[in-house]
C-alpha positions in Angstrom: 123.7 91.1 103.7 124.5 93.0 106.9 125.6 91.9 110.3 128.5 89.5 110.7 130.4 87.2 108.4 131.5 83.9 109.8 134.1 82.0 107.9 133.7 78.2 107.5 135.6 75.9 109.9 138.2 75.4 107.2 139.1 79.1 106.8 140.2 81.6 109.3 141.6 85.2 109.6 145.2 85.9 110.3 147.0 89.0 111.3 150.7 89.7 110.8 153.0 92.6 111.7 154.9 93.3 108.5 158.2 95.0 108.0 158.5 98.7 108.5 155.3 98.8 110.6 152.9 97.4 108.0 149.6 95.8 108.9 148.9 92.6 107.1 145.5 90.8 107.3 144.2 87.8 105.4 142.5 84.5 105.2 144.2 81.1 105.3 142.8 77.6 105.0 142.7 75.2 107.9 144.9 72.8 105.8 147.6 75.5 106.0 147.2 76.1 109.7 150.5 74.5 110.6 152.4 76.0 107.6 155.0 78.6 108.3 153.7 82.2 108.2 154.4 84.4 105.2 158.1 85.4 105.5 158.1 89.0 106.7 161.3 89.8 104.8 159.4 88.9 101.6 156.5 91.3 102.3 158.2 94.5 101.1 158.3 95.1 97.4 158.0 91.4 96.6 154.5 90.2 97.3 154.7 86.7 95.7 152.9 84.4 98.1 151.0 87.2 99.8 147.7 85.5 99.2 144.3 86.8 100.2 145.9 89.5 102.2 145.6 93.3 102.5 148.8 95.1 103.5 148.7 98.7 104.8 152.1 100.5 104.8 153.1 103.4 107.0 152.9 105.8 104.0 149.1 104.9 103.7 149.5 102.8 100.6 147.3 99.7 100.4 148.3 96.5 98.6 145.7 93.8 98.0 146.4 90.4 96.6 144.1 89.0 93.9 144.0 85.2 94.2 142.3 83.9 91.1 144.0 84.1 87.6 142.6 86.9 85.5 141.7 85.6 82.1 140.1 88.8 81.1 137.2 88.5 83.5 138.3 91.4 85.6 138.8 89.6 88.9 142.0 91.6 89.5 139.7 94.5 90.0 136.5 93.1 91.4 138.0 90.9 94.1 140.3 93.6 95.6 137.4 96.1 95.5 135.4 93.9 97.9 138.2 94.1 100.4 138.8 97.8 99.7 135.2 98.7 100.3 134.9 96.9 103.6 138.2 98.4 104.6 137.1 101.9 103.5 140.3 102.3 101.6 141.1 105.1 99.2 140.9 103.2 95.9 143.4 105.7 94.4 146.0 104.5 96.8 145.3 100.8 96.3 147.7 98.6 94.3 146.6 95.2 93.2 149.0 92.3 93.1 148.1 89.2 91.1 149.1 86.1 93.1 150.7 82.8 92.3 149.8 79.4 93.7 150.0 79.3 97.5 151.2 75.9 98.7 153.1 74.6 101.7 153.9 71.1 103.0 152.7 69.6 106.3 153.8 66.1 107.2 154.6 65.5 103.5 151.2 66.6 102.3 150.5 69.8 100.2 148.6 72.4 102.0 146.7 75.0 99.9 147.3 78.2 101.8 144.7 80.3 100.0 142.1 77.6 99.1 140.9 77.1 95.6 142.5 79.3 93.0 140.5 79.1 89.8 139.8 81.7 87.2 137.4 82.1 84.3 134.8 79.6 85.6 132.2 82.2 86.5 132.2 81.8 90.3 135.2 83.8 91.5 133.1 86.5 93.1 130.4 84.3 94.6 133.2 82.0 96.1 135.1 85.0 97.6 132.3 87.3 98.6 132.1 86.4 102.3 135.8 85.7 102.8 137.0 89.0 101.4 134.5 91.1 103.3 135.6 89.4 106.5 139.3 90.2 105.7 138.5 93.9 105.0 136.3 94.2 108.0 139.0 92.8 110.3 141.6 95.2 109.0 139.2 98.1 109.5 138.4 97.0 113.0 142.1 96.7 113.9 142.7 100.2 112.6 139.8 101.6 114.6 141.0 99.9 117.8 144.5 101.5 117.3 142.9 104.9 116.6 140.7 104.6 119.7 143.9 104.2 121.8 145.6 107.2 120.2 142.6 109.5 120.1 141.2 108.6 123.5 137.8 107.9 122.0 135.8 104.7 122.1 136.1 102.8 118.9 132.4 102.6 118.4 132.3 106.4 118.2 134.8 106.5 115.4 134.1 106.1 111.7 136.3 105.5 108.6 136.4 107.1 105.3 138.9 106.8 102.3 141.8 105.5 104.3 141.2 107.7 107.4 139.8 107.1 110.9 137.7 110.1 111.9 136.8 111.1 115.5 133.5 112.9 116.4 135.4 116.2 116.9 136.9 116.0 113.4 140.4 114.7 114.3 141.8 112.4 111.7 144.4 109.6 111.6 145.4 108.1 108.3 145.7 104.4 108.0 149.4 104.6 107.4 149.8 106.4 110.8 147.9 103.5 112.5 149.3 100.5 110.7 152.1 99.7 113.1 149.9 100.0 116.2 147.0 98.1 114.5 149.3 95.2 113.8 149.8 94.7 117.5 146.1 94.7 118.4 144.8 91.2 119.3 141.8 90.3 117.2 138.6 89.6 119.1 137.3 86.0 118.9 133.8 87.1 117.9 133.1 87.7 114.2 133.6 91.2 113.1 130.6 93.1 111.9 130.6 93.9 108.2 129.1 96.9 106.5 125.5 97.2 105.7 124.9 97.8 102.0 123.9 101.5 102.5 127.5 102.1 103.6 129.1 100.7 100.5 131.3 103.3 98.7 133.1 101.1 96.1 130.8 98.1 95.6 128.2 99.0 93.0 130.3 101.9 91.7 132.0 101.7 88.2 135.8 101.1 88.1 138.1 100.5 85.2 140.2 97.4 85.1 143.1 97.7 87.6 145.4 96.4 84.8 144.0 98.6 82.0 146.8 101.1 81.8 149.5 98.4 81.7 147.5 96.4 79.1 146.9 99.3 76.6 150.5 100.4 77.0 151.9 97.0 76.5 153.4 96.7 79.9 151.3 93.8 81.2 153.5 90.7 81.3 152.0 87.5 79.9 153.7 84.2 80.3 155.3 84.5 76.9 157.0 87.8 78.1 158.7 86.0 81.0 162.3 84.8 80.6 164.9 82.6 82.1 168.1 83.8 80.5 169.3 80.4 79.3 166.0 78.9 78.3 165.7 77.1 75.0 162.5 76.9 72.9 160.5 73.9 71.9 157.7 73.7 69.2 155.7 70.6 68.5 154.4 68.7 65.5 151.6 66.6 66.9 150.1 63.6 65.2 146.9 64.6 63.3 145.2 61.7 65.0 144.9 61.5 68.9 145.7 57.8 68.7 148.1 58.0 65.8 151.7 56.7 65.8 154.9 57.7 64.2 155.6 55.7 61.1 158.7 57.5 59.8 161.0 60.2 61.2 164.1 61.8 59.7 165.6 64.3 62.2 168.6 65.1 60.1 167.2 68.0 58.1 166.1 69.7 61.3 169.3 69.0 63.2 171.3 70.4 60.2 169.9 73.9 61.0 172.4 75.9 63.1 170.8 76.5 66.5 168.6 73.5 66.5 169.6 71.5 69.6 167.5 68.3 69.6 164.5 66.5 68.2 162.5 64.5 70.8 159.5 62.2 70.6 156.6 62.5 73.1 153.8 60.1 73.8 150.6 60.3 75.9 150.4 58.3 79.1 147.3 56.1 78.5 146.9 55.7 82.3 146.2 59.4 82.8 143.1 61.3 82.1 142.9 64.0 79.4 144.5 67.2 80.3 147.2 65.7 82.5 149.3 64.1 79.8 150.5 64.8 76.2 147.4 65.5 74.1 148.6 63.4 71.2 151.9 61.7 70.1 154.3 64.5 69.0 157.8 65.3 67.8 159.4 68.3 69.5 162.1 70.5 67.9 164.2 72.2 70.5 166.3 75.2 69.4 168.0 78.4 70.7 165.1 80.6 69.5 161.5 80.4 68.5 162.3 81.1 64.9 164.9 78.4 64.7 162.5 75.9 66.3 159.8 76.7 63.8 162.3 76.3 61.0 163.4 73.0 62.4 159.8 71.8 62.6 159.3 72.8 59.0 162.4 70.8 58.0 161.4 67.6 59.7 160.6 64.6 57.5 157.9 62.6 59.3 155.0 60.5 58.6 152.1 59.6 60.9 149.8 56.6 60.7 146.2 56.7 62.2 144.8 54.5 64.8 141.1 53.6 65.1 140.2 57.3 64.9 141.4 57.4 61.3 137.9 56.7 60.0 136.1 59.2 62.2 134.2 62.3 60.8 131.9 64.9 62.2 129.5 64.2 59.4 129.2 60.5 60.4 128.8 61.4 64.1 126.0 63.8 63.2 124.3 61.2 61.1 124.6 58.7 64.0 123.1 61.2 66.3 120.2 61.9 64.0 119.5 58.2 63.6 119.5 57.7 67.3 117.1 60.6 68.0 114.7 59.4 65.4 114.7 55.9 66.7 112.9 54.2 69.6 116.2 53.5 71.2 116.4 54.0 75.0 118.5 57.0 76.0 121.9 56.6 77.7 120.4 58.7 80.5 116.9 60.0 81.2 117.9 63.3 82.7 114.5 64.4 83.9 110.9 63.1 83.6 108.2 65.3 85.1 104.5 64.3 84.7 103.5 62.1 81.9 104.6 63.3 78.5 103.0 60.4 76.6 99.6 60.9 78.3 99.7 64.7 77.6 99.9 64.0 73.9 96.3 62.9 74.0 95.2 66.5 74.7 97.2 68.0 71.9 95.6 70.9 70.1 98.9 71.4 68.3 102.2 69.6 68.0 105.5 71.2 67.2 108.7 69.4 66.3 112.1 70.5 65.2 115.8 69.3 65.2 118.8 71.6 65.8 122.4 71.0 64.9 125.5 72.6 66.4 129.1 72.1 65.4 132.2 71.2 67.3 134.1 74.2 68.5 137.7 75.1 69.4 138.7 77.5 72.2 140.8 79.7 69.9 142.4 81.7 72.7 144.3 84.8 71.7 147.4 83.5 73.5 148.2 80.0 72.3 149.4 77.3 74.7 152.8 77.9 76.2 154.8 77.2 79.3 158.2 78.3 80.7 159.8 75.8 83.0 163.1 75.6 85.0 163.8 72.3 86.8 166.5 70.9 89.0 166.7 68.2 91.6 165.2 70.3 94.4 162.8 72.8 92.7 160.6 73.6 89.7 159.6 77.1 88.7 157.0 77.5 86.0 155.3 80.5 84.3 152.0 79.0 83.2 149.0 80.7 81.6 146.5 78.7 83.6 143.0 78.9 84.9 143.8 76.4 87.7 147.3 76.8 89.2 146.5 73.8 91.5 145.9 71.5 88.6 149.1 72.7 86.9 150.9 71.9 90.2 149.4 68.4 90.2 150.8 67.7 86.7 154.3 69.0 87.7 154.4 67.1 91.0 153.4 63.8 89.3 156.2 64.2 86.7 158.9 65.4 89.0 158.1 63.9 92.3 159.0 67.2 94.0 157.3 68.2 97.3 154.6 70.8 97.3 156.7 73.8 98.4 159.4 72.9 95.9 157.1 73.7 93.0 156.6 77.4 92.2 153.6 78.0 89.8 153.7 81.6 88.7 150.6 83.0 86.9 150.8 86.0 84.7 147.7 87.6 83.2 146.1 85.0 80.8 145.4 85.8 77.2 142.0 84.0 77.2 140.9 80.8 78.8 137.3 79.8 77.9 137.9 76.5 79.7 141.0 75.4 77.6 143.4 76.3 80.4 141.6 74.1 82.9 143.6 71.3 81.1 147.4 71.2 81.4 148.6 68.9 78.6 151.0 71.6 77.5 152.5 71.8 81.0 153.1 68.1 80.9 154.8 68.5 77.5 157.0 71.3 78.8 158.1 69.4 81.9 158.9 66.2 80.0 161.0 68.2 77.5 162.8 70.2 80.1 163.7 66.9 81.9 164.9 65.4 78.6 167.1 68.4 77.7 168.1 69.2 81.2 167.8 72.9 80.5 165.2 75.6 81.2 162.7 75.5 78.4 159.9 77.4 76.9 157.2 75.4 75.1 155.3 77.3 72.4 152.4 76.1 70.3 152.0 77.8 66.9 148.4 78.6 65.9 148.0 75.5 63.7 148.8 73.2 66.6 146.4 75.2 68.8 143.5 74.8 66.5 144.1 71.2 65.4 144.9 69.9 68.9 142.3 71.2 71.3 139.9 69.8 73.9 136.9 70.7 71.8 133.3 71.4 72.6 131.4 68.5 71.2 128.9 68.9 68.4 125.3 68.4 69.4 122.0 67.4 67.8 118.8 68.3 69.6 115.3 67.0 68.8 112.2 68.6 70.3 108.6 67.8 70.5 106.1 70.1 72.2 102.3 69.7 72.9 100.2 72.8 73.0 96.6 72.7 74.4 93.6 74.5 73.2 94.4 77.4 75.6 97.8 77.9 73.9 99.7 76.5 76.9 102.7 74.3 76.4 101.6 71.2 78.4 104.4 68.8 77.3 108.0 69.2 76.3 110.1 66.3 75.1 113.7 66.9 74.3 116.4 64.5 73.1 120.1 65.4 72.8 122.9 63.4 71.3 126.6 64.3 71.9 130.0 63.0 73.0 130.4 63.9 76.6 133.2 66.2 77.6 133.7 64.2 80.8 134.6 60.9 79.1 137.8 59.5 80.5 138.0 62.2 83.2 137.0 60.0 86.2 133.3 60.7 86.0 131.0 57.8 86.5 129.1 56.6 83.4 125.7 57.7 84.9 126.9 61.3 85.2 128.6 61.8 81.9 125.5 63.8 80.8 126.2 66.6 83.2 128.6 68.3 80.8 126.0 68.2 78.0 122.6 69.1 79.5 121.3 70.7 82.7 118.6 69.0 84.8 117.1 72.4 85.6 117.6 74.1 82.2 114.8 76.3 81.0 111.9 75.4 80.6 112.2 72.6 83.1 109.9 73.3 85.9 107.7 75.5 83.8 106.0 72.7 81.8 103.9 70.2 83.7 105.0 67.3 81.5 108.7 67.6 80.8 111.2 64.9 79.6 114.9 65.3 78.9 116.9 62.4 77.4 120.6 62.2 76.6 122.2 59.9 74.1 125.9 59.3 74.3 128.1 59.3 71.2 131.5 57.7 71.0 134.4 59.8 69.6 138.2 59.8 69.7 138.3 63.6 69.5 139.7 65.3 72.6 136.9 67.0 74.5 136.9 69.3 77.5 135.2 72.3 79.3 134.2 75.2 77.1 132.8 78.6 77.9 129.2 78.5 78.9 128.8 74.7 78.7 126.2 73.2 78.7 123.9 76.2 78.7 125.1 77.6 75.4 124.2 74.7 73.1 121.0 74.0 74.9 119.8 77.6 75.0 120.3 78.0 71.2 118.1 75.0 70.6 115.5 75.5 73.3 115.0 79.2 72.8 114.8 78.9 69.1 112.2 76.2 69.5 110.1 78.4 71.7 110.2 80.9 68.9 109.0 78.2 66.5 106.1 77.4 68.9 105.1 81.1 68.9 105.2 81.2 65.1 103.0 78.1 64.9 100.5 79.8 67.2 100.7 83.0 65.0 101.5 85.1 68.1 104.1 87.5 69.5 107.1 85.4 70.6 107.4 87.7 73.7 103.8 86.8 74.7 104.6 83.1 74.3 107.5 83.4 76.6 105.7 85.4 79.2 102.8 82.9 79.3 105.3 80.0 79.6 107.1 81.7 82.5 103.8 82.6 84.2 103.1 84.6 87.4 105.8 85.9 89.8 106.8 82.9 92.0 109.8 80.8 93.0 110.1 77.7 90.8 112.0 75.0 92.8 115.2 73.5 91.3 116.2 69.9 91.6 119.1 69.8 94.0 118.0 73.0 95.8 117.4 76.7 95.1 114.7 78.2 93.0 114.2 80.3 89.9 112.7 83.7 90.6 110.3 84.2 87.7 109.9 87.9 88.4 113.6 88.4 87.8 113.5 86.3 84.6 110.5 88.3 83.3 112.2 91.5 84.2 115.3 91.0 82.1 113.1 89.8 79.3 110.9 93.0 79.4 113.9 95.3 79.8 115.5 94.1 76.5 112.1 94.1 74.8 111.5 97.7 75.8 115.0 98.9 74.8 114.8 97.2 71.3 111.2 98.7 70.8 109.7 95.2 70.6 106.2 96.7 70.2 107.2 97.2 66.5 108.3 93.6 65.9 105.7 93.1 63.2 105.9 96.5 61.6 109.6 97.1 61.3 111.3 96.1 58.0 114.2 94.7 60.1 114.0 91.5 62.1 113.8 91.5 65.9 114.7 88.4 67.9 114.5 87.7 71.7 115.7 85.0 74.1 116.1 84.6 77.9 117.8 82.1 80.2 118.6 81.3 83.8 122.0 80.2 85.0 123.5 79.6 88.5 121.4 82.2 90.3 121.6 84.8 87.5 119.2 85.9 84.8 119.9 87.1 81.2 118.0 88.1 78.1 119.0 89.3 74.7 117.1 91.3 72.0 118.8 91.6 68.6 117.8 93.6 65.5 119.1 92.6 62.1 118.7 93.7 58.5 119.3 92.0 55.2 120.2 93.1 51.7 120.5 90.0 49.5 122.7 87.6 51.3 124.3 90.3 53.4 123.3 90.1 57.0 123.8 93.1 59.3 123.4 93.1 63.1 122.0 96.5 63.7 121.7 96.4 67.4 122.3 94.0 70.3 120.7 94.6 73.7 121.5 92.4 76.8 120.0 92.7 80.3 121.5 90.8 83.2 120.6 90.3 86.8 123.4 88.9 88.9 122.3 90.1 92.3 124.7 92.5 94.0 126.9 94.1 91.3 130.5 94.7 92.5 131.8 96.7 89.5 129.1 97.8 87.0 131.7 98.8 84.4 133.5 95.5 84.7 130.1 93.6 84.4 129.2 95.6 81.3 132.5 94.6 79.8 131.9 91.0 80.5 128.4 91.0 79.1 129.4 92.9 76.0 132.5 90.6 75.4 130.5 87.4 76.0 127.8 88.6 73.6 130.3 89.3 70.8 132.0 86.0 71.5 128.7 84.1 71.3 127.7 85.9 68.1 131.1 85.2 66.5 130.8 81.5 67.2 127.2 81.4 66.0 127.9 83.3 62.7 131.1 81.5 61.5 132.7 78.9 63.6 132.9 75.1 63.2 135.5 72.4 63.6 135.1 69.6 61.2 136.8 66.3 61.1 137.4 64.1 58.0 139.3 60.8 58.0 140.0 61.5 61.7 141.8 64.8 61.1 140.7 68.3 62.1 140.3 70.4 58.9 140.8 73.9 60.4 144.3 75.1 61.1 144.3 78.9 60.8 142.1 82.0 61.2 141.4 81.7 57.5 139.4 78.5 57.9 138.3 79.2 61.5 137.3 82.8 61.0 136.4 84.8 64.1 133.8 87.4 63.3 135.1 90.7 61.8 134.1 94.0 63.2 131.8 94.5 60.1 129.8 91.4 61.0 129.2 92.4 64.6 127.1 95.2 66.1 128.9 98.5 66.6 127.9 98.4 70.3 126.2 96.0 72.7 123.8 97.9 74.9 124.0 96.4 78.4 121.4 96.8 81.1 122.4 95.7 84.6 119.7 95.2 87.1 120.6 96.4 90.6 120.3 93.6 93.1 120.4 93.2 96.9 121.2 89.5 97.1 124.6 87.9 97.2 126.5 88.3 93.8 126.3 85.6 91.2 129.0 84.9 88.5 128.9 86.7 85.2 131.9 85.9 83.1 129.9 83.8 80.6 126.3 84.7 81.6 125.6 86.5 78.3 126.7 83.5 76.2 123.6 81.4 76.0 121.0 83.8 74.7 122.9 85.7 72.0 122.7 83.0 69.3 119.0 82.2 69.7 118.1 85.9 69.7 120.1 86.3 66.5 118.6 83.2 64.8 115.1 84.4 65.8 115.8 87.9 64.4 117.0 86.3 61.1 113.8 84.4 60.8 111.8 87.6 61.1 113.7 89.4 58.4 114.2 86.5 56.0 111.4 83.9 56.8 114.3 81.4 57.0 114.5 79.3 60.2 118.2 78.5 60.8 118.4 75.3 62.8 122.0 74.6 62.1 125.1 76.6 63.1 127.2 78.2 61.9 124.5 80.5 60.9 125.9 82.3 57.9 126.8 79.2 56.0 123.3 77.7 56.7 121.5 80.9 55.9 123.1 81.2 52.5 122.3 77.6 51.8 118.6 78.1 52.6 118.0 81.4 50.9 
């Protein structure tokens, strides 16, 4: 944690002397080494293209660029605070600037100036941790060298504090006074020493969201708030079938509406993977305003005919999955096979078996898909609510043929991603329509299009068999999962399609001597793609509920069952490298148990449920208390403990944990996408009902474990364990074991 930070060979620090005596320090990629420097005349009030830079002005103000799109994960706060802490900046004088895609061209090839720019994938902080500390440390070092010259004191005898360099005799120089001179100091070749953790002043301290005031006062600009003065508006009517085709179209009623400009057909490019082309055949109505475009869409007379998907249904897929899992068929992929599961069965004192069902899910982002685009022969400018500006650029470049630096991808704050905005079908649609109409254009998806044309999370069926010996130890675990891979058609080899559906190291792999995990592939025409917390969320619900069933079969405390399964403090090796620290896993489990008063789990009239999980170097546990009156279920309390290593912003982490908990509970309680005759049945909040405030706990109690290791990601860490903890609590209060989600529908059926 202390000492020096060395950047990889592909990344290096850069110092620029800005306008009006500003000091600018940042990180660039080796690919952009020959790209022109940031234009100094653009580094005043306009910081687009600033990148992973910190700028210190002569008035002492500090501007820090936030690279990754903020989808509500708080990276506009956490990433700049890493730089600000290393810099010893006064946070009250820091202004954060969200950044757009940084790209230049070298010998005709795009050069990504700031490296990977991806948001909402849970790894923004781990990926940036070393780079941003290095940038902050260099800026501080340059300021101290400049101060040493002015004060006549060796730099090693100076120290910094809240935007000031302080000499041993108490003399002070503000960073603004030193910026011009610091910009002229030649950086040393050796790595700059970074702070030791005992000197952190911002890291580990709570901070509100840097955008909070603008958000609550309605001043935060989203992509839908951006404008090109002469832009027209397009809304779409997609085919209800991904492989459908247009059988009849009468444009006249739409074109008869004053202000409707054109009606244009769009078709997917079959040579391109999902997310890079039109999601389904569509008819676009283009008009002067959004209202007129919607009116034109309503007036269209069109008829679609299905392709092969016209006979598909989620019910049939589930039945196919169940049949496969109950058969002797060989799996598509044997994901893991430790020990000898079959041989272990001969020592069985008890056998436990269960099957769990989970539905298809939509992303249902608050901000529906949209894109604002302006094209000409030499440039393209787009406002895109995206989680991956680079992937949006790729789609635009393919369709326009423009060079890298001719495409300007501007990223406003994003109204929810959850993986949906890692795909850019809506960007392709907007560009194609702008080319056809030869005008700036805003594409807008109404909610019905957003829900019926998504890259869904596939439904899953899990079958478990466990062998328990006479000493109550789980000695064998056999799990079989059937689903349609989210990676189908996306360039992934057939022997790795399982990786979006199940983890090779998912709990309790490594904790049971005889462990087998099989995946069975289902074929579906439904669009599928990344979804928040995949694949951990679906697997945790099934596996952690099953552990609870094992505990019930043994007539013992479910917490004791889990603690015996996890075992003594040790490091459990992971396939592919790394290890699970069982002490950290047990710790979060015990923390939620203590907070929820688990000792009363048998005596309370309410139901208590518990679950724990491990994910990408972080640990999480939930404990939930519920009550029931008739068919009315009330979630009384929800407690979540997380261990992510070094915590950058505890307040931000608490917000992420609470939000992910509520999101997971909402999905578990109510949500399901169903397909009949190849068509999605849900098209509004009425039939895809996010949980109401009355259904959710008043508060989510969050326990964050202070850590010394490098930080892990947390944006969806709390997703996996909320649903199983809820289902386990429901079993305690009702004696009904819910093995099928959504929970409320199944609970009412079983009562």
